[in-house]
VMD Tcl script that builds the backbone (N, CA, C; Angstrom):
set m [mol new atoms 489]
animate dup $m
set s [atomselect $m all]
$s set {name element resname resid chain x y z} {
  {N N ARG 1 A 122.228 101.327 119.865}
  {CA C ARG 1 A 121.630 102.532 119.148}
  {C C ARG 1 A 120.582 103.223 120.073}
  {N N MET 2 A 120.690 104.549 119.982}
  {CA C MET 2 A 119.753 105.317 120.844}
  {C C MET 2 A 118.338 105.272 120.229}
  {N N SER 3 A 117.382 105.259 121.103}
  {CA C SER 3 A 116.018 105.392 120.712}
  {C C SER 3 A 115.602 106.807 120.728}
  {N N TYR 4 A 115.119 107.298 119.553}
  {CA C TYR 4 A 114.748 108.686 119.347}
  {C C TYR 4 A 113.344 108.960 119.940}
  {N N SER 5 A 113.143 110.182 120.330}
  {CA C SER 5 A 111.806 110.779 120.643}
  {C C SER 5 A 111.515 111.801 119.585}
  {N N VAL 6 A 110.269 112.256 119.579}
  {CA C VAL 6 A 109.881 113.360 118.649}
  {C C VAL 6 A 110.787 114.597 118.963}
  {N N PRO 7 A 111.100 114.963 120.136}
  {CA C PRO 7 A 111.911 116.120 120.283}
  {C C PRO 7 A 113.301 115.883 119.817}
  {N N ASP 8 A 113.863 114.663 119.946}
  {CA C ASP 8 A 115.199 114.333 119.353}
  {C C ASP 8 A 115.169 114.473 117.872}
  {N N ILE 9 A 114.118 114.019 117.231}
  {CA C ILE 9 A 113.992 114.143 115.757}
  {C C ILE 9 A 113.912 115.641 115.338}
  {N N CYS 10 A 113.187 116.368 116.141}
  {CA C CYS 10 A 113.102 117.847 115.849}
  {C C CYS 10 A 114.452 118.509 115.949}
  {N N ASP 11 A 115.282 118.128 116.964}
  {CA C ASP 11 A 116.553 118.700 117.136}
  {C C ASP 11 A 117.521 118.343 115.967}
  {N N GLU 12 A 117.434 117.057 115.562}
  {CA C GLU 12 A 118.426 116.538 114.506}
  {C C GLU 12 A 117.978 116.824 113.087}
  {N N PHE 13 A 116.639 116.793 112.859}
  {CA C PHE 13 A 116.187 116.864 111.425}
  {C C PHE 13 A 115.216 117.986 111.178}
  {N N TYR 14 A 115.367 119.105 111.915}
  {CA C TYR 14 A 114.343 120.130 111.851}
  {C C TYR 14 A 114.078 120.651 110.407}
  {N N ASP 15 A 115.031 120.718 109.570}
  {CA C ASP 15 A 114.930 121.182 108.181}
  {C C ASP 15 A 114.130 120.195 107.314}
  {N N GLU 16 A 113.929 118.951 107.831}
  {CA C GLU 16 A 113.262 117.972 106.996}
  {C C GLU 16 A 111.915 117.620 107.457}
  {N N ILE 17 A 111.443 118.283 108.537}
  {CA C ILE 17 A 110.066 117.967 109.053}
  {C C ILE 17 A 109.061 119.040 109.089}
  {N N ARG 18 A 107.855 118.685 109.261}
  {CA C ARG 18 A 106.755 119.643 109.579}
  {C C ARG 18 A 106.173 119.229 110.882}
  {N N VAL 19 A 105.944 120.182 111.760}
  {CA C VAL 19 A 105.393 119.950 113.065}
  {C C VAL 19 A 103.936 120.329 113.117}
  {N N LEU 20 A 103.124 119.368 113.497}
  {CA C LEU 20 A 101.691 119.621 113.581}
  {C C LEU 20 A 101.338 120.484 114.846}
  {N N ASP 21 A 100.312 121.333 114.763}
  {CA C ASP 21 A 99.954 122.053 115.933}
  {C C ASP 21 A 99.491 121.161 117.059}
  {N N PRO 22 A 99.761 121.550 118.364}
  {CA C PRO 22 A 99.543 120.619 119.463}
  {C C PRO 22 A 98.007 120.607 119.880}
  {N N VAL 23 A 97.292 119.933 119.082}
  {CA C VAL 23 A 95.763 119.876 119.253}
  {C C VAL 23 A 95.278 118.484 119.549}
  {N N PHE 24 A 96.155 117.501 119.620}
  {CA C PHE 24 A 95.782 116.096 119.651}
  {C C PHE 24 A 95.962 115.505 121.024}
  {N N ASN 25 A 95.062 114.603 121.430}
  {CA C ASN 25 A 95.115 113.833 122.714}
  {C C ASN 25 A 95.457 112.384 122.338}
  {N N ASP 26 A 96.084 111.669 123.299}
  {CA C ASP 26 A 96.369 110.228 123.152}
  {C C ASP 26 A 95.246 109.421 123.592}
  {N N TYR 27 A 94.886 108.340 122.780}
  {CA C TYR 27 A 93.772 107.460 123.225}
  {C C TYR 27 A 94.189 105.986 123.187}
  {N N GLY 28 A 95.189 105.657 122.410}
  {CA C GLY 28 A 95.573 104.190 122.309}
  {C C GLY 28 A 96.572 103.832 123.390}
  {N N ALA 29 A 96.774 102.506 123.498}
  {CA C ALA 29 A 97.776 101.929 124.529}
  {C C ALA 29 A 99.186 102.304 124.062}
  {N N ARG 30 A 99.363 102.338 122.767}
  {CA C ARG 30 A 100.731 102.710 122.267}
  {C C ARG 30 A 100.861 104.243 122.123}
  {N N ARG 31 A 101.761 104.840 122.996}
  {CA C ARG 31 A 101.954 106.238 122.994}
  {C C ARG 31 A 102.968 106.754 122.004}
  {N N ARG 32 A 103.757 105.826 121.435}
  {CA C ARG 32 A 104.742 106.178 120.425}
  {C C ARG 32 A 104.459 105.367 119.142}
  {N N PHE 33 A 104.358 106.047 118.010}
  {CA C PHE 33 A 104.086 105.243 116.821}
  {C C PHE 33 A 104.645 106.010 115.643}
  {N N SER 34 A 104.902 105.265 114.530}
  {CA C SER 34 A 105.492 105.912 113.363}
  {C C SER 34 A 105.165 105.021 112.228}
  {N N GLY 35 A 105.335 105.586 111.031}
  {CA C GLY 35 A 105.172 104.740 109.858}
  {C C GLY 35 A 104.812 105.544 108.602}
  {N N PRO 36 A 104.839 104.924 107.458}
  {CA C PRO 36 A 104.324 105.565 106.217}
  {C C PRO 36 A 102.869 105.918 106.302}
  {N N VAL 37 A 102.543 107.068 105.671}
  {CA C VAL 37 A 101.222 107.582 105.840}
  {C C VAL 37 A 100.287 107.147 104.673}
  {N N VAL 38 A 99.043 106.763 105.100}
  {CA C VAL 38 A 97.973 106.572 104.124}
  {C C VAL 38 A 96.857 107.621 104.659}
  {N N THR 39 A 96.315 108.322 103.694}
  {CA C THR 39 A 95.340 109.396 104.021}
  {C C THR 39 A 93.940 109.047 103.634}
  {N N VAL 40 A 93.053 109.562 104.434}
  {CA C VAL 40 A 91.577 109.508 104.184}
  {C C VAL 40 A 91.021 110.869 104.500}
  {N N LYS 41 A 90.147 111.351 103.631}
  {CA C LYS 41 A 89.464 112.598 103.948}
  {C C LYS 41 A 87.999 112.243 103.988}
  {N N CYS 42 A 87.369 112.482 105.109}
  {CA C CYS 42 A 85.989 112.178 105.283}
  {C C CYS 42 A 85.342 113.107 106.322}
  {N N PHE 43 A 84.082 113.329 106.168}
  {CA C PHE 43 A 83.336 114.208 107.065}
  {C C PHE 43 A 82.158 113.465 107.691}
  {N N GLU 44 A 82.271 113.152 108.994}
  {CA C GLU 44 A 81.146 112.510 109.702}
  {C C GLU 44 A 80.666 111.205 109.033}
  {N N ASP 45 A 81.573 110.557 108.320}
  {CA C ASP 45 A 81.280 109.291 107.749}
  {C C ASP 45 A 82.588 108.393 107.672}
  {N N ASN 46 A 82.619 107.348 108.442}
  {CA C ASN 46 A 83.875 106.640 108.567}
  {C C ASN 46 A 83.892 105.409 107.674}
  {N N SER 47 A 83.167 105.270 106.654}
  {CA C SER 47 A 83.111 104.106 105.788}
  {C C SER 47 A 84.501 103.715 105.200}
  {N N LEU 48 A 85.292 104.750 104.779}
  {CA C LEU 48 A 86.655 104.414 104.336}
  {C C LEU 48 A 87.543 103.959 105.432}
  {N N VAL 49 A 87.401 104.550 106.659}
  {CA C VAL 49 A 88.228 104.179 107.789}
  {C C VAL 49 A 87.965 102.722 107.970}
  {N N ARG 50 A 86.679 102.381 108.081}
  {CA C ARG 50 A 86.282 100.960 108.340}
  {C C ARG 50 A 86.926 99.970 107.321}
  {N N ASP 51 A 86.846 100.358 106.076}
  {CA C ASP 51 A 87.439 99.482 105.058}
  {C C ASP 51 A 88.937 99.359 105.193}
  {N N LEU 52 A 89.631 100.509 105.440}
  {CA C LEU 52 A 91.104 100.406 105.553}
  {C C LEU 52 A 91.574 99.654 106.730}
  {N N VAL 53 A 90.992 99.858 107.975}
  {CA C VAL 53 A 91.419 99.133 109.122}
  {C C VAL 53 A 91.235 97.631 109.075}
  {N N ARG 54 A 90.371 97.248 108.152}
  {CA C ARG 54 A 90.165 95.812 107.781}
  {C C ARG 54 A 91.101 95.230 106.861}
  {N N SER 55 A 91.923 96.119 106.248}
  {CA C SER 55 A 92.966 95.748 105.280}
  {C C SER 55 A 94.324 95.616 105.897}
  {N N GLU 56 A 95.303 95.121 105.204}
  {CA C GLU 56 A 96.649 94.937 105.735}
  {C C GLU 56 A 97.298 96.300 106.053}
  {N N GLY 57 A 97.684 96.485 107.322}
  {CA C GLY 57 A 98.322 97.798 107.664}
  {C C GLY 57 A 99.765 97.852 107.335}
  {N N ARG 58 A 100.466 96.742 107.457}
  {CA C ARG 58 A 101.870 96.703 107.078}
  {C C ARG 58 A 102.757 97.819 107.795}
  {N N GLY 59 A 102.352 98.073 109.030}
  {CA C GLY 59 A 103.149 99.107 109.772}
  {C C GLY 59 A 102.933 100.557 109.379}
  {N N ARG 60 A 101.883 100.786 108.655}
  {CA C ARG 60 A 101.529 102.150 108.254}
  {C C ARG 60 A 100.768 102.953 109.326}
  {N N VAL 61 A 100.559 104.177 109.079}
  {CA C VAL 61 A 99.752 105.094 109.906}
  {C C VAL 61 A 98.668 105.627 109.054}
  {N N LEU 62 A 97.438 105.494 109.538}
  {CA C LEU 62 A 96.248 106.083 108.892}
  {C C LEU 62 A 96.028 107.420 109.317}
  {N N VAL 63 A 96.054 108.397 108.498}
  {CA C VAL 63 A 95.873 109.835 108.761}
  {C C VAL 63 A 94.455 110.159 108.288}
  {N N VAL 64 A 93.550 110.514 109.197}
  {CA C VAL 64 A 92.138 110.746 108.910}
  {C C VAL 64 A 91.825 112.239 109.032}
  {N N ASP 65 A 91.561 112.922 107.887}
  {CA C ASP 65 A 91.146 114.321 107.941}
  {C C ASP 65 A 89.624 114.341 108.027}
  {N N GLY 66 A 89.100 114.411 109.296}
  {CA C GLY 66 A 87.709 114.468 109.472}
  {C C GLY 66 A 87.099 115.877 109.548}
  {N N GLY 67 A 87.879 116.820 108.955}
  {CA C GLY 67 A 87.365 118.164 108.981}
  {C C GLY 67 A 87.293 118.917 110.319}
  {N N GLY 68 A 87.877 118.261 111.297}
  {CA C GLY 68 A 87.813 118.796 112.647}
  {C C GLY 68 A 86.502 118.682 113.397}
  {N N SER 69 A 85.615 117.900 112.778}
  {CA C SER 69 A 84.264 117.714 113.367}
  {C C SER 69 A 84.293 117.159 114.724}
  {N N THR 70 A 83.575 117.722 115.644}
  {CA C THR 70 A 83.440 117.182 117.046}
  {C C THR 70 A 82.037 116.622 117.230}
  {N N ARG 71 A 81.290 116.362 116.192}
  {CA C ARG 71 A 79.951 115.870 116.289}
  {C C ARG 71 A 79.817 114.349 116.245}
  {N N ARG 72 A 80.729 113.720 115.507}
  {CA C ARG 72 A 80.704 112.286 115.307}
  {C C ARG 72 A 82.027 111.676 115.514}
  {N N ALA 73 A 82.012 110.398 116.054}
  {CA C ALA 73 A 83.295 109.682 116.257}
  {C C ALA 73 A 83.681 108.914 114.998}
  {N N LEU 74 A 84.889 109.104 114.529}
  {CA C LEU 74 A 85.460 108.478 113.298}
  {C C LEU 74 A 86.041 107.107 113.643}
  {N N LEU 75 A 86.278 106.806 114.910}
  {CA C LEU 75 A 86.869 105.557 115.390}
  {C C LEU 75 A 86.300 105.133 116.729}
  {N N GLY 76 A 86.013 103.842 116.809}
  {CA C GLY 76 A 85.568 103.292 118.048}
  {C C GLY 76 A 86.320 102.057 118.401}
  {N N ASP 77 A 85.970 101.318 119.388}
  {CA C ASP 77 A 86.740 100.129 119.872}
  {C C ASP 77 A 86.821 99.009 118.749}
  {N N GLN 78 A 85.743 98.810 118.058}
  {CA C GLN 78 A 85.734 97.684 117.072}
  {C C GLN 78 A 86.711 98.004 115.894}
  {N N LEU 79 A 86.664 99.127 115.367}
  {CA C LEU 79 A 87.511 99.535 114.296}
  {C C LEU 79 A 89.029 99.585 114.776}
  {N N ALA 80 A 89.233 100.093 115.986}
  {CA C ALA 80 A 90.539 100.140 116.556}
  {C C ALA 80 A 91.121 98.718 116.649}
  {N N ALA 81 A 90.315 97.756 117.134}
  {CA C ALA 81 A 90.713 96.398 117.291}
  {C C ALA 81 A 91.123 95.841 115.949}
  {N N SER 82 A 90.352 96.104 114.917}
  {CA C SER 82 A 90.638 95.615 113.590}
  {C C SER 82 A 91.998 96.179 113.140}
  {N N ALA 83 A 92.255 97.465 113.396}
  {CA C ALA 83 A 93.487 98.109 112.946}
  {C C ALA 83 A 94.640 97.419 113.612}
  {N N ALA 84 A 94.562 97.183 114.884}
  {CA C ALA 84 A 95.620 96.511 115.633}
  {C C ALA 84 A 95.858 95.048 115.083}
  {N N GLU 85 A 94.791 94.382 114.874}
  {CA C GLU 85 A 94.884 92.971 114.419}
  {C C GLU 85 A 95.487 92.898 113.010}
  {N N ASN 86 A 95.276 93.912 112.265}
  {CA C ASN 86 A 95.801 93.880 110.826}
  {C C ASN 86 A 97.126 94.637 110.633}
  {N N GLY 87 A 97.765 94.958 111.723}
  {CA C GLY 87 A 99.100 95.422 111.649}
  {C C GLY 87 A 99.363 96.958 111.285}
  {N N TRP 88 A 98.296 97.738 111.624}
  {CA C TRP 88 A 98.483 99.216 111.486}
  {C C TRP 88 A 99.186 99.722 112.728}
  {N N ASN 89 A 100.106 100.620 112.630}
  {CA C ASN 89 A 100.870 101.166 113.780}
  {C C ASN 89 A 100.036 102.135 114.493}
  {N N GLY 90 A 99.194 102.948 113.801}
  {CA C GLY 90 A 98.495 103.962 114.518}
  {C C GLY 90 A 97.587 104.790 113.637}
  {N N LEU 91 A 96.743 105.615 114.256}
  {CA C LEU 91 A 95.853 106.512 113.524}
  {C C LEU 91 A 96.018 107.907 114.061}
  {N N LEU 92 A 96.079 108.831 113.220}
  {CA C LEU 92 A 96.016 110.269 113.635}
  {C C LEU 92 A 94.677 110.873 113.011}
  {N N ILE 93 A 93.831 111.261 113.901}
  {CA C ILE 93 A 92.460 111.651 113.456}
  {C C ILE 93 A 92.151 113.095 113.727}
  {N N TYR 94 A 91.943 113.864 112.717}
  {CA C TYR 94 A 91.504 115.263 112.900}
  {C C TYR 94 A 90.021 115.235 113.010}
  {N N GLY 95 A 89.588 114.720 114.156}
  {CA C GLY 95 A 88.161 114.526 114.507}
  {C C GLY 95 A 88.146 113.811 115.862}
  {N N CYS 96 A 87.074 113.075 116.045}
  {CA C CYS 96 A 86.878 112.429 117.423}
  {C C CYS 96 A 86.821 110.925 117.398}
  {N N VAL 97 A 86.989 110.366 118.490}
  {CA C VAL 97 A 86.920 108.952 118.818}
  {C C VAL 97 A 85.802 108.665 119.833}
  {N N ARG 98 A 85.461 107.370 120.089}
  {CA C ARG 98 A 84.599 106.998 121.172}
  {C C ARG 98 A 85.121 105.705 121.738}
  {N N ASP 99 A 84.432 105.212 122.777}
  {CA C ASP 99 A 84.850 103.986 123.514}
  {C C ASP 99 A 86.229 104.158 124.121}
  {N N VAL 100 A 86.529 105.329 124.663}
  {CA C VAL 100 A 87.913 105.675 125.020}
  {C C VAL 100 A 88.524 104.757 126.109}
  {N N GLU 101 A 87.686 104.224 127.017}
  {CA C GLU 101 A 88.179 103.410 128.114}
  {C C GLU 101 A 88.652 102.017 127.475}
  {N N ILE 102 A 88.118 101.649 126.314}
  {CA C ILE 102 A 88.507 100.370 125.608}
  {C C ILE 102 A 89.731 100.706 124.721}
  {N N LEU 103 A 89.693 101.900 124.011}
  {CA C LEU 103 A 90.857 102.239 123.193}
  {C C LEU 103 A 92.136 102.185 123.925}
  {N N GLU 104 A 92.098 102.643 125.277}
  {CA C GLU 104 A 93.356 102.696 126.057}
  {C C GLU 104 A 93.992 101.297 126.206}
  {N N THR 105 A 93.240 100.271 125.957}
  {CA C THR 105 A 93.702 98.872 126.126}
  {C C THR 105 A 94.182 98.245 124.816}
  {N N ILE 106 A 94.036 98.910 123.642}
  {CA C ILE 106 A 94.338 98.348 122.423}
  {C C ILE 106 A 95.734 98.821 121.986}
  {N N ASP 107 A 96.581 97.797 121.566}
  {CA C ASP 107 A 98.010 98.082 121.212}
  {C C ASP 107 A 98.014 98.712 119.870}
  {N N LEU 108 A 97.735 100.070 119.896}
  {CA C LEU 108 A 97.689 100.835 118.703}
  {C C LEU 108 A 97.882 102.353 119.111}
  {N N GLY 109 A 98.632 103.091 118.231}
  {CA C GLY 109 A 98.716 104.509 118.527}
  {C C GLY 109 A 97.444 105.149 118.008}
  {N N ILE 110 A 96.803 105.985 118.863}
  {CA C ILE 110 A 95.569 106.758 118.426}
  {C C ILE 110 A 95.741 108.158 118.977}
  {N N LYS 111 A 95.774 109.032 118.093}
  {CA C LYS 111 A 95.689 110.473 118.482}
  {C C LYS 111 A 94.485 111.111 117.751}
  {N N ALA 112 A 93.734 111.893 118.516}
  {CA C ALA 112 A 92.528 112.528 118.023}
  {C C ALA 112 A 92.299 113.769 118.706}
  {N N LEU 113 A 91.338 114.654 118.229}
  {CA C LEU 113 A 91.083 115.965 118.874}
  {C C LEU 113 A 90.347 115.772 120.186}
  {N N ASN 114 A 89.377 114.841 120.178}
  {CA C ASN 114 A 88.618 114.718 121.398}
  {C C ASN 114 A 87.780 113.398 121.301}
  {N N SER 115 A 86.872 113.193 122.201}
  {CA C SER 115 A 85.955 112.033 122.212}
  {C C SER 115 A 84.545 112.539 122.180}
  {N N ILE 116 A 83.651 111.768 121.534}
  {CA C ILE 116 A 82.229 112.062 121.466}
  {C C ILE 116 A 81.561 110.686 121.339}
  {N N PRO 117 A 80.416 110.449 122.055}
  {CA C PRO 117 A 79.845 109.091 121.999}
  {C C PRO 117 A 79.036 108.761 120.810}
  {N N VAL 118 A 78.905 109.699 119.831}
  {CA C VAL 118 A 77.927 109.438 118.713}
  {C C VAL 118 A 78.689 108.840 117.595}
  {N N LYS 119 A 78.187 107.763 117.036}
  {CA C LYS 119 A 78.768 107.131 115.855}
  {C C LYS 119 A 78.487 107.911 114.569}
  {N N THR 120 A 79.236 107.594 113.484}
  {CA C THR 120 A 79.022 108.364 112.234}
  {C C THR 120 A 77.971 107.679 111.467}
  {N N ASN 121 A 77.463 108.366 110.418}
  {CA C ASN 121 A 76.649 107.813 109.363}
  {C C ASN 121 A 77.621 107.096 108.406}
  {N N LYS 122 A 77.066 105.959 107.797}
  {CA C LYS 122 A 77.919 105.249 106.815}
  {C C LYS 122 A 77.219 105.420 105.455}
  {N N ARG 123 A 77.709 106.388 104.778}
  {CA C ARG 123 A 77.129 106.609 103.374}
  {C C ARG 123 A 78.061 106.269 102.220}
  {N N GLY 124 A 79.240 105.737 102.619}
  {CA C GLY 124 A 80.273 105.286 101.623}
  {C C GLY 124 A 80.945 106.528 101.044}
  {N N GLU 125 A 80.940 107.641 101.783}
  {CA C GLU 125 A 81.525 108.923 101.221}
  {C C GLU 125 A 83.039 108.972 101.789}
  {N N GLY 126 A 83.784 109.755 101.116}
  {CA C GLY 126 A 85.161 110.010 101.581}
  {C C GLY 126 A 86.171 109.856 100.386}
  {N N GLN 127 A 87.362 110.286 100.561}
  {CA C GLN 127 A 88.376 110.218 99.524}
  {C C GLN 127 A 89.624 109.612 100.107}
  {N N LEU 128 A 90.378 108.877 99.305}
  {CA C LEU 128 A 91.533 108.120 99.789}
  {C C LEU 128 A 92.737 108.569 99.070}
  {N N ASP 129 A 93.857 108.614 99.837}
  {CA C ASP 129 A 95.238 108.850 99.275}
  {C C ASP 129 A 95.334 110.245 98.528}
  {N N LEU 130 A 94.943 111.241 99.218}
  {CA C LEU 130 A 95.216 112.603 98.646}
  {C C LEU 130 A 95.844 113.457 99.717}
  {N N PRO 131 A 96.634 114.436 99.365}
  {CA C PRO 131 A 97.210 115.299 100.441}
  {C C PRO 131 A 96.105 115.934 101.269}
  {N N VAL 132 A 96.393 115.992 102.543}
  {CA C VAL 132 A 95.433 116.622 103.524}
  {C C VAL 132 A 96.144 117.708 104.225}
  {N N HIS 133 A 95.390 118.676 104.698}
  {CA C HIS 133 A 95.971 119.805 105.412}
  {C C HIS 133 A 95.131 120.102 106.644}
  {N N PHE 134 A 95.770 119.986 107.791}
  {CA C PHE 134 A 95.109 120.313 109.074}
  {C C PHE 134 A 96.191 120.505 110.137}
  {N N ALA 135 A 95.795 121.077 111.226}
  {CA C ALA 135 A 96.744 121.331 112.396}
  {C C ALA 135 A 98.034 122.013 111.921}
  {N N GLY 136 A 97.819 122.898 110.942}
  {CA C GLY 136 A 98.914 123.779 110.512}
  {C C GLY 136 A 99.947 123.067 109.556}
  {N N ALA 137 A 99.675 121.879 109.024}
  {CA C ALA 137 A 100.666 121.213 108.194}
  {C C ALA 137 A 99.966 120.399 107.105}
  {N N GLN 138 A 100.663 120.290 105.976}
  {CA C GLN 138 A 100.188 119.359 104.970}
  {C C GLN 138 A 100.749 117.944 105.165}
  {N N ILE 139 A 99.993 116.928 104.946}
  {CA C ILE 139 A 100.434 115.547 105.102}
  {C C ILE 139 A 100.114 114.796 103.745}
  {N N VAL 140 A 101.189 114.271 103.168}
  {CA C VAL 140 A 101.025 113.699 101.852}
  {C C VAL 140 A 101.151 112.120 101.976}
  {N N PRO 141 A 100.353 111.411 101.279}
  {CA C PRO 141 A 100.485 109.927 101.316}
  {C C PRO 141 A 101.857 109.487 101.016}
  {N N GLY 142 A 102.412 108.511 101.767}
  {CA C GLY 142 A 103.689 108.019 101.478}
  {C C GLY 142 A 104.828 108.797 102.390}
  {N N GLU 143 A 104.394 109.932 102.927}
  {CA C GLU 143 A 105.384 110.513 103.836}
  {C C GLU 143 A 105.418 109.753 105.087}
  {N N TYR 144 A 106.348 110.104 106.053}
  {CA C TYR 144 A 106.493 109.362 107.282}
  {C C TYR 144 A 106.065 110.254 108.448}
  {N N LEU 145 A 105.260 109.574 109.351}
  {CA C LEU 145 A 104.712 110.216 110.462}
  {C C LEU 145 A 105.437 109.691 111.742}
  {N N TYR 146 A 105.742 110.572 112.670}
  {CA C TYR 146 A 106.294 110.103 113.991}
  {C C TYR 146 A 105.382 110.859 115.045}
  {N N ALA 147 A 104.947 110.055 116.008}
  {CA C ALA 147 A 104.130 110.632 117.026}
  {C C ALA 147 A 104.493 110.039 118.370}
  {N N ASP 148 A 104.521 110.945 119.465}
  {CA C ASP 148 A 104.759 110.411 120.795}
  {C C ASP 148 A 104.013 111.440 121.697}
  {N N PRO 149 A 104.112 111.309 123.010}
  {CA C PRO 149 A 103.316 112.269 123.836}
  {C C PRO 149 A 103.762 113.670 123.730}
  {N N ASN 150 A 104.892 113.940 123.089}
  {CA C ASN 150 A 105.416 115.323 122.848}
  {C C ASN 150 A 104.663 116.002 121.683}
  {N N GLY 151 A 104.221 115.222 120.741}
  {CA C GLY 151 A 103.693 115.781 119.563}
  {C C GLY 151 A 103.727 114.921 118.343}
  {N N VAL 152 A 103.337 115.513 117.182}
  {CA C VAL 152 A 103.315 114.804 115.868}
  {C C VAL 152 A 104.094 115.582 114.886}
  {N N ILE 153 A 104.943 114.800 114.150}
  {CA C ILE 153 A 105.746 115.448 113.061}
  {C C ILE 153 A 105.585 114.550 111.823}
  {N N VAL 154 A 105.870 115.203 110.685}
  {CA C VAL 154 A 105.823 114.512 109.414}
  {C C VAL 154 A 107.174 114.785 108.633}
  {N N ALA 155 A 107.698 113.750 108.037}
  {CA C ALA 155 A 108.934 113.943 107.198}
  {C C ALA 155 A 108.629 113.350 105.831}
  {N N VAL 156 A 109.415 113.874 104.811}
  {CA C VAL 156 A 109.113 113.403 103.448}
  {C C VAL 156 A 109.603 112.004 103.330}
  {N N ARG 157 A 110.598 111.559 104.185}
  {CA C ARG 157 A 111.189 110.161 104.108}
  {C C ARG 157 A 111.223 109.531 105.465}
  {N N ASP 158 A 111.435 108.276 105.481}
  {CA C ASP 158 A 111.789 107.543 106.641}
  {C C ASP 158 A 113.130 108.012 107.141}
  {N N LEU 159 A 113.243 108.665 108.342}
  {CA C LEU 159 A 114.468 109.316 108.786}
  {C C LEU 159 A 115.497 108.261 109.325}
  {N N GLY 160 A 115.102 106.965 109.324}
  {CA C GLY 160 A 116.033 105.946 109.619}
  {C C GLY 160 A 116.467 105.923 111.160}
  {N N VAL 161 A 115.672 106.409 111.979}
  {CA C VAL 161 A 115.933 106.433 113.395}
  {C C VAL 161 A 115.175 105.248 114.161}
  {N N ASP 162 A 115.837 104.793 115.221}
  {CA C ASP 162 A 115.090 103.891 116.109}
  {C C ASP 162 A 114.017 104.667 116.791}
  {N N PHE 163 A 112.730 104.264 116.682}
  {CA C PHE 163 A 111.703 105.038 117.242}
  {C C PHE 163 A 110.776 104.128 118.034}
}
mol reanalyze $m
mol bondsrecalc $m
mol representation Tube
mol addrep $m
């Protein structure tokens, strides 16, 4: 069986996908990742991200709507290591990360807008499992995300391709 790339999926399944704007950079060691989506909406507070990466990932992708803030990092090396240990496939962060030289060594897909060295406040704020909208697309919990160095796409279902 052929292994698909994001461009291959776009060619074959274009009517079933949404393509996110090309605003993300790669930070994790895993450059290709996919899986069912879990969403978090939070602004400069990564309390929910911390809780989720410490839970069973089961091959899912954590999509974090950080409001596009570039003032605080929603993911650092410790939380990324937890995510990898607990079986998450990747994180897509509409916001920033830090500890980038360590993130590059962790077997996890990580895409984010940029890096910033400042950690977040932890006030226990944020919302879990609701539709989020950023980078020109809506992403709904339970949908399927595919990401590689070419970009990020979302499909309503698992497209059943080797990725």
